[in-house]
Z-matrix of the N, CA and C atoms (Angstrom, degrees):
N
C 1 1.451
C 2 1.515 1 109.02
N 3 1.300 2 117.43 1 139.13
C 4 1.451 3 122.32 2 -176.89
C 5 1.518 4 112.16 3 -59.51
N 6 1.323 5 118.09 4 -35.66
C 7 1.453 6 120.42 5 -178.86
C 8 1.524 7 112.35 6 -82.24
N 9 1.331 8 118.09 7 -4.02
C 10 1.449 9 121.56 8 174.29
C 11 1.513 10 115.18 9 91.51
N 12 1.334 11 120.43 10 -0.99
C 13 1.459 12 121.49 11 -176.37
C 14 1.520 13 111.91 12 -119.90
N 15 1.349 14 116.25 13 119.18
C 16 1.457 15 121.17 14 168.28
C 17 1.520 16 108.93 15 -90.51
N 18 1.337 17 115.39 16 -27.03
C 19 1.456 18 122.62 17 179.84
C 20 1.519 19 108.24 18 -125.94
N 21 1.295 20 116.33 19 143.21
C 22 1.464 21 120.56 20 178.29
C 23 1.522 22 109.39 21 -65.55
N 24 1.347 23 118.70 22 130.43
C 25 1.456 24 120.70 23 178.35
C 26 1.532 25 113.02 24 -68.99
N 27 1.337 26 116.90 25 -14.25
C 28 1.458 27 120.62 26 -178.45
C 29 1.537 28 111.91 27 -95.16
N 30 1.342 29 117.03 28 -54.95
C 31 1.473 30 119.52 29 -175.96
C 32 1.526 31 113.16 30 -101.45
N 33 1.325 32 117.92 31 -13.67
C 34 1.455 33 121.88 32 176.55
C 35 1.509 34 115.99 33 81.48
N 36 1.323 35 118.07 34 2.36
C 37 1.462 36 120.22 35 -177.24
C 38 1.524 37 110.66 36 -78.54
N 39 1.343 38 113.69 37 143.35
C 40 1.455 39 121.08 38 178.45
C 41 1.526 40 109.19 39 -66.16
N 42 1.302 41 115.84 40 136.97
C 43 1.461 42 121.32 41 179.22
C 44 1.524 43 108.02 42 -90.47
N 45 1.323 44 116.64 43 110.38
C 46 1.465 45 122.14 44 -175.46
C 47 1.516 46 113.03 45 -70.81
N 48 1.318 47 117.00 46 -32.65
C 49 1.461 48 118.90 47 -178.22
C 50 1.520 49 109.16 48 -105.06
N 51 1.303 50 115.41 49 146.31
C 52 1.463 51 121.13 50 178.52
C 53 1.522 52 107.70 51 -96.35
N 54 1.324 53 115.66 52 88.66
C 55 1.458 54 120.19 53 -178.76
C 56 1.522 55 108.07 54 -93.23
N 57 1.305 56 116.95 55 124.04
C 58 1.467 57 122.64 56 -177.30
C 59 1.524 58 110.45 57 -94.05
N 60 1.300 59 115.66 58 47.41
C 61 1.458 60 119.40 59 -177.32
C 62 1.517 61 111.26 60 -106.93
N 63 1.288 62 115.59 61 145.33
C 64 1.459 63 121.42 62 169.74
C 65 1.506 64 104.78 63 -113.24
N 66 1.277 65 120.18 64 122.14
C 67 1.459 66 127.83 65 8.16
C 68 1.532 67 112.44 66 -82.19
N 69 1.343 68 115.07 67 167.15
C 70 1.453 69 121.68 68 170.90
C 71 1.522 70 107.96 69 -72.23
N 72 1.327 71 117.03 70 132.75
C 73 1.460 72 121.62 71 174.84
C 74 1.515 73 108.37 72 -130.40
N 75 1.335 74 116.56 73 122.79
C 76 1.456 75 121.75 74 179.00
C 77 1.526 76 108.98 75 -66.96
N 78 1.333 77 115.96 76 132.00
C 79 1.457 78 120.26 77 -179.26
C 80 1.525 79 111.78 78 -76.14
N 81 1.353 80 117.93 79 -9.08
C 82 1.468 81 121.08 80 -179.03
C 83 1.533 82 112.64 81 -103.66
N 84 1.332 83 116.91 82 -51.85
C 85 1.476 84 118.84 83 -173.94
C 86 1.523 85 113.40 84 -106.20
N 87 1.330 86 117.05 85 -9.28
C 88 1.463 87 120.06 86 178.43
C 89 1.518 88 114.35 87 83.04
N 90 1.339 89 118.46 88 3.92
C 91 1.469 90 121.26 89 177.73
C 92 1.528 91 109.07 90 -53.72
N 93 1.309 92 116.47 91 136.65
C 94 1.460 93 122.35 92 -178.93
C 95 1.526 94 109.49 93 -119.60
N 96 1.320 95 116.32 94 133.01
C 97 1.458 96 122.02 95 177.70
C 98 1.523 97 108.91 96 -130.38
N 99 1.315 98 116.29 97 121.82
C 100 1.461 99 121.98 98 177.21
C 101 1.511 100 108.59 99 -92.06
N 102 1.310 101 116.20 100 121.38
C 103 1.460 102 121.44 101 179.64
C 104 1.521 103 107.37 102 -103.72
N 105 1.335 104 116.00 103 83.08
C 106 1.456 105 122.10 104 -175.76
C 107 1.524 106 111.49 105 -78.85
N 108 1.305 107 114.89 106 163.84
C 109 1.461 108 120.81 107 178.11
C 110 1.526 109 110.54 108 -67.97
N 111 1.317 110 115.93 109 146.74
C 112 1.461 111 121.89 110 174.09
C 113 1.528 112 107.91 111 -83.19
N 114 1.315 113 116.25 112 132.88
C 115 1.467 114 121.04 113 179.03
C 116 1.526 115 109.97 114 -80.81
N 117 1.327 116 115.00 115 134.52
C 118 1.460 117 121.36 116 177.14
C 119 1.526 118 108.56 117 -137.45
N 120 1.326 119 115.89 118 157.88
C 121 1.465 120 121.99 119 -179.56
C 122 1.521 121 109.66 120 -130.94
N 123 1.328 122 115.50 121 153.80
C 124 1.462 123 122.02 122 175.35
C 125 1.519 124 108.02 123 -146.47
N 126 1.329 125 115.39 124 150.83
C 127 1.456 126 120.44 125 -179.15
C 128 1.511 127 112.59 126 -122.74
N 129 1.330 128 115.17 127 131.19
C 130 1.463 129 121.00 128 170.36
C 131 1.527 130 105.30 129 -92.40
N 132 1.328 131 115.64 130 110.46
C 133 1.459 132 122.05 131 -178.26
C 134 1.525 133 107.42 132 -107.87
N 135 1.326 134 115.53 133 117.44
C 136 1.460 135 120.01 134 -178.09
C 137 1.524 136 109.57 135 -113.36
N 138 1.320 137 115.35 136 138.98
C 139 1.462 138 122.76 137 170.65
C 140 1.518 139 106.41 138 -135.31
N 141 1.327 140 116.12 139 125.87
C 142 1.461 141 122.05 140 -171.16
C 143 1.524 142 107.71 141 53.56
N 144 1.307 143 119.07 142 -126.10
C 145 1.470 144 121.03 143 -179.20
C 146 1.520 145 112.08 144 -104.85
N 147 1.324 146 116.98 145 22.09
C 148 1.461 147 120.57 146 -177.58
C 149 1.531 148 110.70 147 -117.67
N 150 1.324 149 114.74 148 148.79
C 151 1.464 150 122.83 149 177.32
C 152 1.517 151 107.92 150 -112.80
N 153 1.334 152 115.42 151 137.65
C 154 1.459 153 121.79 152 -179.24
C 155 1.531 154 109.76 153 -83.72
N 156 1.320 155 115.16 154 123.72
C 157 1.463 156 122.34 155 173.97
C 158 1.510 157 108.79 156 -119.12
N 159 1.324 158 115.14 157 153.51
C 160 1.455 159 121.23 158 170.06
C 161 1.524 160 107.10 159 -110.76
N 162 1.321 161 115.48 160 158.14
C 163 1.459 162 120.10 161 172.76
C 164 1.527 163 106.02 162 -109.78
N 165 1.340 164 115.72 163 127.65
C 166 1.461 165 121.63 164 -172.34
C 167 1.527 166 112.05 165 -69.60
N 168 1.331 167 115.89 166 132.52
C 169 1.455 168 122.81 167 177.25
C 170 1.532 169 111.18 168 -87.53
N 171 1.336 170 116.95 169 -22.41
C 172 1.466 171 121.10 170 -174.37
C 173 1.525 172 111.37 171 -125.10
N 174 1.335 173 114.57 172 161.99
C 175 1.453 174 119.83 173 172.07
C 176 1.523 175 108.74 174 -76.27
N 177 1.293 176 118.64 175 154.69
C 178 1.453 177 127.04 176 -1.21
C 179 1.530 178 111.52 177 -74.94
N 180 1.293 179 115.43 178 154.31
C 181 1.457 180 120.65 179 176.90
C 182 1.511 181 114.62 180 77.00
N 183 1.326 182 118.01 181 23.52
C 184 1.459 183 120.33 182 -178.77
C 185 1.526 184 110.38 183 -53.77
N 186 1.334 185 115.84 184 130.50
C 187 1.458 186 122.33 185 179.09
C 188 1.521 187 114.46 186 87.63
N 189 1.317 188 116.75 187 -9.89
C 190 1.466 189 120.25 188 -178.79
C 191 1.526 190 110.74 189 -91.28
N 192 1.323 191 115.40 190 166.33
C 193 1.459 192 120.98 191 178.59
C 194 1.529 193 110.54 192 -76.97
N 195 1.316 194 114.89 193 148.68
C 196 1.459 195 122.42 194 -179.88
C 197 1.518 196 107.60 195 -146.89
N 198 1.299 197 115.59 196 165.80
C 199 1.462 198 121.24 197 170.21
C 200 1.520 199 108.01 198 -99.97
N 201 1.323 200 118.53 199 149.86
C 202 1.461 201 119.90 200 176.71
C 203 1.529 202 110.03 201 -58.40
N 204 1.323 203 115.80 202 142.47
C 205 1.458 204 120.22 203 179.01
C 206 1.503 205 110.95 204 153.19
N 207 1.332 206 115.54 205 -164.87
C 208 1.456 207 119.95 206 -179.48
C 209 1.511 208 111.27 207 168.14
N 210 1.309 209 115.82 208 -162.38
C 211 1.452 210 121.36 209 -176.69
C 212 1.522 211 111.80 210 -81.32
N 213 1.309 212 114.94 211 149.28
C 214 1.463 213 123.04 212 179.86
C 215 1.520 214 108.25 213 -87.98
N 216 1.322 215 117.17 214 131.36
C 217 1.464 216 121.81 215 176.16
C 218 1.523 217 110.06 216 -76.96
N 219 1.333 218 115.66 217 160.06
C 220 1.463 219 120.72 218 176.55
C 221 1.524 220 109.88 219 -57.17
N 222 1.303 221 117.37 220 139.83
C 223 1.470 222 125.07 221 177.27
C 224 1.526 223 112.43 222 62.11
N 225 1.328 224 118.03 223 26.77
C 226 1.461 225 121.92 224 -179.16
C 227 1.525 226 109.47 225 -115.03
N 228 1.333 227 118.33 226 124.74
C 229 1.469 228 120.04 227 174.87
C 230 1.534 229 110.80 228 -63.73
N 231 1.321 230 116.14 229 152.59
C 232 1.463 231 120.77 230 -176.63
C 233 1.528 232 112.68 231 -56.46
N 234 1.337 233 116.45 232 -47.87
C 235 1.473 234 119.82 233 -177.85
C 236 1.526 235 111.36 234 -63.56
N 237 1.331 236 116.79 235 -38.37
C 238 1.471 237 120.32 236 177.96
C 239 1.526 238 110.28 237 -65.66
N 240 1.334 239 117.24 238 -38.86
C 241 1.461 240 120.77 239 177.73
C 242 1.524 241 110.83 240 -62.50
N 243 1.328 242 116.99 241 -42.78
C 244 1.460 243 120.23 242 179.78
C 245 1.528 244 110.92 243 -66.72
N 246 1.314 245 117.25 244 -42.18
C 247 1.468 246 120.54 245 176.68
C 248 1.524 247 110.15 246 -59.53
N 249 1.329 248 117.53 247 -44.39
C 250 1.470 249 121.89 248 178.87
C 251 1.521 250 111.01 249 -63.25
N 252 1.328 251 117.08 250 -47.79
C 253 1.468 252 120.52 251 -178.39
C 254 1.529 253 111.80 252 -61.83
N 255 1.327 254 117.30 253 -42.79
C 256 1.472 255 121.26 254 179.66
C 257 1.531 256 110.23 255 -65.69
N 258 1.330 257 116.94 256 -37.30
C 259 1.462 258 120.27 257 176.67
C 260 1.530 259 110.10 258 -65.97
N 261 1.344 260 117.36 259 -43.60
C 262 1.463 261 120.62 260 -179.31
C 263 1.526 262 112.15 261 -68.07
N 264 1.325 263 117.26 262 -42.34
C 265 1.462 264 120.88 263 -174.54
C 266 1.521 265 114.21 264 -81.68
N 267 1.350 266 116.20 265 -34.54
C 268 1.466 267 120.03 266 -170.83
C 269 1.527 268 114.19 267 -122.99
N 270 1.324 269 117.33 268 -8.98
C 271 1.461 270 119.93 269 -177.13
C 272 1.513 271 113.27 270 72.37
N 273 1.341 272 117.24 271 19.14
C 274 1.465 273 121.55 272 -179.32
C 275 1.525 274 110.04 273 -103.53
N 276 1.327 275 116.01 274 142.34
C 277 1.465 276 120.71 275 177.52
C 278 1.528 277 108.94 276 -108.39
N 279 1.326 278 115.41 277 84.26
C 280 1.466 279 121.48 278 178.61
C 281 1.520 280 107.34 279 -104.44
N 282 1.319 281 116.78 280 123.29
C 283 1.470 282 120.04 281 -178.12
C 284 1.523 283 112.42 282 -118.74
N 285 1.320 284 117.21 283 -7.70
C 286 1.457 285 120.95 284 -178.26
C 287 1.529 286 109.72 285 -104.27
N 288 1.331 287 116.00 286 102.83
C 289 1.460 288 122.55 287 -178.68
C 290 1.518 289 109.99 288 -120.89
N 291 1.320 290 116.75 289 146.57
C 292 1.468 291 122.85 290 173.64
C 293 1.521 292 107.99 291 -117.31
N 294 1.314 293 115.40 292 129.67
C 295 1.462 294 120.40 293 -179.79
C 296 1.528 295 109.73 294 -67.11
N 297 1.338 296 116.24 295 136.33
C 298 1.462 297 121.56 296 177.50
C 299 1.524 298 111.83 297 -111.06
N 300 1.342 299 117.17 298 -57.22
C 301 1.461 300 120.29 299 -174.61
C 302 1.523 301 109.71 300 -169.15
N 303 1.326 302 114.47 301 177.23
C 304 1.457 303 119.78 302 172.92
C 305 1.520 304 109.47 303 -135.82
N 306 1.309 305 115.57 304 159.39
C 307 1.452 306 121.75 305 178.54
C 308 1.510 307 109.48 306 -155.18
N 309 1.323 308 115.74 307 172.34
C 310 1.461 309 119.96 308 -178.27
C 311 1.525 310 110.03 309 -117.70
N 312 1.323 311 113.77 310 154.23
C 313 1.463 312 121.55 311 178.18
C 314 1.510 313 109.71 312 -144.42
N 315 1.323 314 115.12 313 159.27
C 316 1.455 315 122.24 314 163.93
C 317 1.514 316 105.50 315 -103.91
N 318 1.335 317 116.64 316 131.14
C 319 1.455 318 122.99 317 -172.42
C 320 1.526 319 106.93 318 -125.68
N 321 1.330 320 116.86 319 99.80
C 322 1.458 321 121.94 320 -178.83
C 323 1.522 322 109.13 321 -88.12
N 324 1.330 323 115.63 322 115.39
C 325 1.460 324 121.17 323 -178.01
C 326 1.519 325 108.83 324 -135.30
N 327 1.333 326 116.70 325 119.87
C 328 1.466 327 123.22 326 -179.74
C 329 1.526 328 111.58 327 51.38
N 330 1.323 329 115.83 328 47.62
C 331 1.463 330 124.29 329 176.96
C 332 1.524 331 114.27 330 66.10
N 333 1.325 332 117.79 331 15.35
C 334 1.463 333 121.27 332 174.25
C 335 1.529 334 107.09 333 -114.87
N 336 1.330 335 115.59 334 127.83
C 337 1.453 336 120.36 335 179.12
C 338 1.526 337 109.39 336 -91.62
N 339 1.318 338 115.67 337 115.30
C 340 1.460 339 122.11 338 176.83
C 341 1.521 340 108.04 339 -102.57
N 342 1.309 341 115.69 340 138.01
C 343 1.459 342 120.85 341 173.18
C 344 1.526 343 105.80 342 -99.10
N 345 1.326 344 116.50 343 127.76
C 346 1.460 345 120.01 344 -177.18
C 347 1.516 346 111.22 345 -116.68
N 348 1.313 347 114.43 346 153.17
C 349 1.457 348 122.33 347 168.07
C 350 1.516 349 105.17 348 -118.05
N 351 1.318 350 116.21 349 113.31
C 352 1.462 351 122.81 350 -172.30
C 353 1.521 352 110.69 351 -102.36
N 354 1.323 353 116.47 352 119.29
C 355 1.462 354 122.27 353 175.37
C 356 1.529 355 107.94 354 -96.03
N 357 1.327 356 116.00 355 127.99
C 358 1.465 357 120.87 356 -176.79
C 359 1.520 358 109.21 357 -112.45
N 360 1.324 359 114.69 358 131.42
C 361 1.460 360 123.15 359 -179.47
C 362 1.523 361 108.63 360 -120.72
N 363 1.335 362 115.90 361 164.24
C 364 1.461 363 120.86 362 179.61
C 365 1.520 364 110.32 363 -130.05
N 366 1.312 365 114.51 364 157.14
C 367 1.456 366 121.69 365 170.36
C 368 1.526 367 107.97 366 -155.09
N 369 1.320 368 116.08 367 151.46
C 370 1.462 369 121.92 368 176.41
C 371 1.517 370 107.94 369 -119.46
N 372 1.316 371 116.18 370 125.36
C 373 1.461 372 121.47 371 -179.67
C 374 1.526 373 109.68 372 -88.25
N 375 1.327 374 114.86 373 146.89
C 376 1.463 375 120.38 374 179.51
C 377 1.528 376 112.46 375 -99.38
N 378 1.336 377 116.08 376 -10.41
C 379 1.466 378 119.89 377 176.13
C 380 1.526 379 108.57 378 -142.88
N 381 1.319 380 115.07 379 157.36
C 382 1.465 381 120.15 380 -178.52
C 383 1.524 382 109.85 381 -65.54
N 384 1.326 383 117.86 382 128.86
C 385 1.468 384 120.27 383 -178.40
C 386 1.524 385 111.89 384 -81.14
N 387 1.323 386 115.27 385 153.80
C 388 1.463 387 121.83 386 172.25
C 389 1.527 388 106.30 387 -101.39
N 390 1.313 389 115.02 388 105.78
C 391 1.463 390 121.48 389 -172.60
C 392 1.520 391 110.87 390 -93.62
N 393 1.338 392 114.70 391 136.64
C 394 1.459 393 122.32 392 173.03
C 395 1.523 394 106.65 393 -118.93
N 396 1.322 395 116.82 394 95.27
C 397 1.456 396 123.97 395 -173.54
C 398 1.526 397 111.79 396 -69.05
N 399 1.336 398 115.56 397 136.55
C 400 1.460 399 121.58 398 172.71
C 401 1.527 400 107.90 399 -85.56
N 402 1.329 401 116.97 400 110.97
C 403 1.462 402 121.64 401 -172.48
C 404 1.527 403 113.60 402 -67.49
N 405 1.323 404 118.91 403 -27.54
C 406 1.464 405 121.08 404 -177.04
C 407 1.527 406 111.86 405 -67.08
N 408 1.327 407 117.58 406 -30.31
C 409 1.463 408 121.80 407 -176.00
C 410 1.529 409 113.51 408 -105.67
N 411 1.338 410 115.79 409 -27.56
C 412 1.469 411 120.60 410 -169.89
C 413 1.523 412 109.76 411 -127.01
N 414 1.335 413 116.00 412 128.40
C 415 1.464 414 118.74 413 177.87
C 416 1.524 415 112.18 414 -89.51
N 417 1.348 416 116.85 415 -23.20
C 418 1.459 417 119.22 416 -177.52
C 419 1.531 418 109.94 417 -161.26
N 420 1.312 419 115.67 418 156.04
C 421 1.468 420 124.09 419 172.12
C 422 1.521 421 106.32 420 -111.21
N 423 1.333 422 116.32 421 131.82
C 424 1.458 423 120.66 422 -177.29
C 425 1.523 424 109.18 423 -133.19
N 426 1.340 425 116.69 424 124.71
C 427 1.466 426 121.57 425 171.43
C 428 1.522 427 107.40 426 -95.60
N 429 1.315 428 117.28 427 123.25
C 430 1.462 429 121.43 428 -177.07
C 431 1.523 430 109.04 429 -121.50
N 432 1.336 431 114.67 430 133.28
C 433 1.456 432 120.23 431 176.71
C 434 1.519 433 108.79 432 -57.15
N 435 1.333 434 116.08 433 134.27
C 436 1.470 435 119.40 434 -175.10
C 437 1.523 436 113.07 435 -63.93
N 438 1.319 437 118.08 436 -16.44
C 439 1.463 438 121.05 437 177.02
C 440 1.529 439 112.78 438 -88.42
N 441 1.340 440 116.99 439 -3.47
C 442 1.471 441 120.93 440 -176.60
C 443 1.522 442 112.89 441 -129.38
N 444 1.311 443 118.01 442 32.98
C 445 1.467 444 121.03 443 -178.35
C 446 1.534 445 109.13 444 -68.42
N 447 1.343 446 117.60 445 122.65
C 448 1.471 447 120.95 446 179.31
C 449 1.546 448 110.30 447 -84.23
N 450 1.309 449 116.46 448 85.89
C 451 1.461 450 121.44 449 -173.24
C 452 1.522 451 113.05 450 -57.55
N 453 1.322 452 117.84 451 -31.67
C 454 1.462 453 120.45 452 -179.22
C 455 1.528 454 113.07 453 -71.98
N 456 1.329 455 117.79 454 -10.14
C 457 1.462 456 121.40 455 178.47
C 458 1.532 457 112.47 456 -99.24
N 459 1.331 458 118.26 457 1.55
C 460 1.458 459 121.93 458 -178.13
C 461 1.523 460 109.03 459 -88.07
N 462 1.319 461 116.21 460 133.63
C 463 1.462 462 122.26 461 -169.96
C 464 1.523 463 114.87 462 -66.06
N 465 1.332 464 119.27 463 -34.41
C 466 1.462 465 119.83 464 -168.83
C 467 1.531 466 112.53 465 -126.29
N 468 1.325 467 114.95 466 139.00
C 469 1.470 468 121.65 467 -179.45
C 470 1.522 469 112.59 468 -55.88
N 471 1.340 470 117.30 469 -45.23
C 472 1.469 471 119.79 470 -176.05
C 473 1.526 472 111.35 471 -61.69
N 474 1.319 473 116.97 472 -33.54
C 475 1.465 474 120.02 473 -179.59
C 476 1.523 475 111.27 474 -75.78
N 477 1.325 476 117.21 475 -36.54
C 478 1.466 477 119.96 476 174.48
C 479 1.527 478 110.23 477 -59.68
N 480 1.325 479 116.08 478 -45.96
C 481 1.468 480 120.45 479 -179.63
C 482 1.526 481 111.51 480 -64.71
N 483 1.324 482 117.67 481 -41.91
C 484 1.465 483 120.73 482 178.75
C 485 1.520 484 110.97 483 -64.06
N 486 1.318 485 117.09 484 -40.40
C 487 1.471 486 120.28 485 178.22
C 488 1.518 487 111.67 486 -65.28
N 489 1.327 488 117.12 487 -40.61
C 490 1.468 489 119.59 488 176.38
C 491 1.524 490 110.56 489 -60.98
N 492 1.324 491 117.08 490 -44.86
C 493 1.458 492 121.61 491 178.02
C 494 1.530 493 110.29 492 -60.31
N 495 1.315 494 116.83 493 -48.07
C 496 1.463 495 121.99 494 -179.67
C 497 1.532 496 111.48 495 -58.90
N 498 1.310 497 116.33 496 -47.45
C 499 1.466 498 120.38 497 -178.25
C 500 1.518 499 111.73 498 -67.87
N 501 1.327 500 118.08 499 -33.84
C 502 1.467 501 121.10 500 177.14
C 503 1.527 502 111.59 501 -70.65
N 504 1.325 503 117.28 502 -36.22
C 505 1.465 504 121.00 503 -176.89
C 506 1.521 505 113.46 504 -85.22
N 507 1.325 506 117.92 505 -30.33
C 508 1.457 507 120.39 506 -171.16
C 509 1.518 508 114.11 507 -119.23
N 510 1.305 509 117.77 508 17.73
C 511 1.480 510 119.75 509 178.10
C 512 1.516 511 110.83 510 -111.15
């Protein structure tokens, strides 16, 4: 079932009809479940004329290019989540972010389809960073000239769109 429930989580009854509606509503007890998008953040980090990309170590998109970032924890502001993710993934302490845009993605992980809303922020560094890559999440760090971004190698649609917007506005 698209909403993820064959049985109601409240009354346990089998759902006879496959209703593709959000929210899920049990046809027997009326239980309602809102399956909202998961919040995620990504950062476009520029130094000189290059943008920092990571190469994904895990699925989805294993081996493809990505921007630093990740999922937002409960009760965590977007900018704080991005600062935390960049610190965890790259060992960098960047706290000054500018909001650029948002987009949506489908994120298939371990046979569960998550719908995400991705907020993309930007920052420009004034000196070359000393990166300490987290090997569990990232297989490689790649600096790519902003005029040569290989859009077909980027893992997620929302990030491709944000990069196009960024390059059109700031190039």
